[in-house]
C-alpha positions in Angstrom: 0.3 0.3 0.0 1.2 3.5 -1.0 1.6 5.9 1.7 0.0 9.5 1.3 2.3 12.4 1.3 3.0 13.6 4.6 1.6 17.2 3.7 -1.6 15.8 2.2 -2.1 14.3 5.9 -1.3 17.7 7.4 -3.6 19.3 5.5 -6.4 17.1 6.3 -5.3 17.4 10.1 -5.8 21.0 10.1 -9.1 20.8 8.3 -10.6 18.3 10.9 -9.2 20.8 13.5 -11.3 23.8 12.0 -14.3 21.5 11.8 -13.6 20.8 15.2 -13.2 24.1 16.5 -15.9 25.5 14.5 -18.5 22.9 16.3 -17.1 24.1 19.7 -17.9 27.9 18.7 -21.0 27.0 17.4 -22.0 25.2 20.5 -20.4 27.6 22.9 -23.0 30.4 21.0 -25.6 28.3 21.4 -25.2 28.0 24.8 -24.3 31.8 26.3 -27.0 33.1 23.3 -30.0 30.7 25.1 -28.7 29.8 28.8 -27.7 33.3 29.8 -28.1 37.1 29.7 -24.5 37.7 27.7 -25.0 40.5 24.9 -24.0 40.1 21.6 -20.7 42.0 21.7 -19.7 40.4 24.8 -20.3 36.5 23.4 -18.5 37.7 20.6 -15.5 38.9 22.8 -15.5 35.8 24.8 -15.2 33.3 21.8 -11.8 35.7 20.7 -10.3 35.6 23.6 -11.0 31.7 23.9 -9.9 31.0 20.2 -7.6 33.6 19.7 -9.5 34.9 16.5 -10.8 37.8 15.5 -14.1 39.4 15.4 -15.1 39.0 12.1 -13.8 35.5 11.8 -15.9 34.7 14.6 -19.3 36.1 13.2 -18.4 34.2 10.0 -18.2 30.9 11.6 -21.8 31.4 13.3 -23.1 32.6 10.0 -22.0 29.6 8.1 -23.1 26.8 10.9 -26.5 28.8 10.9 -27.1 27.8 7.5 
């Protein structure tokens, strides 16, 4: 059996990590939205600190997961 190129495996790992991260962001977002009184901006800020992403990137992930 021929081994896949290591760069391809790294790319696959990165994509899986991104998908898992996005699911965690969405789950945290839904929890904060439905079970707390935290306002929109504070929810985004909390996710930015937790996942080290920009405001726009968090918003994009949330919108993509809503579709």
